[in-house]
N, C-alpha and C positions, 0 to 999 in steps of 0.2 A: 504493500500500500504506500509506504513512504517513498518508494522509487517514483511512483506517479506524481506524488506531491512535490518531490524535488524537481522533476521535469516541469511541473506547473510553475514553480517559483522561477526557474530559468526562463520560461516563456514570458512571464510577466515582466521580468527584467528586460528581455529583448524588446518588449512593447513600450518600454519607458515607464513601467508601472512598478518600480522597485518598492516604493512605499506601500502600495496596495498589497504586495506579497508580504511585506513586513507585518502589516496589521493583521493579515489573515492567518499567517502561518507561524509567527515567532512567539515563543513562550514568554510569559511574564518575567521569568528569571533568566532569560537568554543572556549568554556571555558571548561577546564579539570582540575580536582582536585583529590587529594588523601585524603581519609577520610574527615576530616573537615578542611583541609588546604585551604587557599585562592586559587582561581582558577588561572591557567595559561591561559592567554587570547590571542587568535589569532592562526591561523593555522601555521604560520611560527614559532612562539615561541613554540607551542606544537610539531611541527615536530622535532625541535631541541632537545626538552626534550625527545621525544620518541627515537630518534636515539642515544642519550646519554645513555638511559636505555638499549636498545638492544645492544649497544656497550660493555656493561659490562657483557653480558650473553655469557657464553661459550657454553652451551648446554641446550636445553629444552628437558628433558626426556619425559615429557608428559604434555599436556594441555587438561584436560577433562572437557567438558561442562556438568555439572550436571543437570542444569535446565535452562529454559528460558521462558519468558512470555512477552506479550506486552499489554499495556493498551491503547486502541484507544482513550479513552476520554481525556487522558493527553498527548498522544504522547510519552510515556515512555516505553523503552525496558529494561527488567531486565534479567541478566544472572548470574549464579553461576558457578564458575570455581574451579577446583583443579589443581594447578600448581606444577610441580616437576622440579626445575631449578637448574643448576650449573652455578655459576658466575665465571668469570676469577679469577684465584688465588685459585680456589678449593672450595670456600664456596658453599655448597649445601643447598637448602631449599625446603620445601614443604609448600605451602600456599593455603588457601581457600580464594577466593575473590568473591565479588559481585560487578558487574558493573551496573550502571544505565545510559542509554543513553536517551537523550531527542531529539526528532526529530521535524523539522519544514521544510515544503516544500521539503521533500525528502533528507534532510541533517541533520547530527548530529550537534546540536547547543550547547549541554552541555553533559558532561560525568563525572561521579564521580565513583571512585573505593573505596570500603569499604573492609578493611582487618585489621588484627592484624599484625603489623610488626614483622618480625622474630627477635628473641632475640639472 
């Protein structure tokens, strides 16, 4: 079941509806982190962080899902993305990112994004 839900989250992200996916699928106590930074804990704190990030984005030129997989044994979904983004102020970047979502009872309880920060 969670494999289908993970694919649905990816589809919403491709449609530019990442916050819709967040509201629908993420647990109240979700932990989210970037690379190996300590996690941001709780849906309210992560909602704020996500809105702050998206508030800095002027335009998403493309968000291409390159690959996705789901491991039923561990409840983990993996997705590889290629992002082409322009931030407010004109900074443009292209970034390759891997996201790992861990599911429990039909909700995302942990998500980590792996990427090399733009220089």
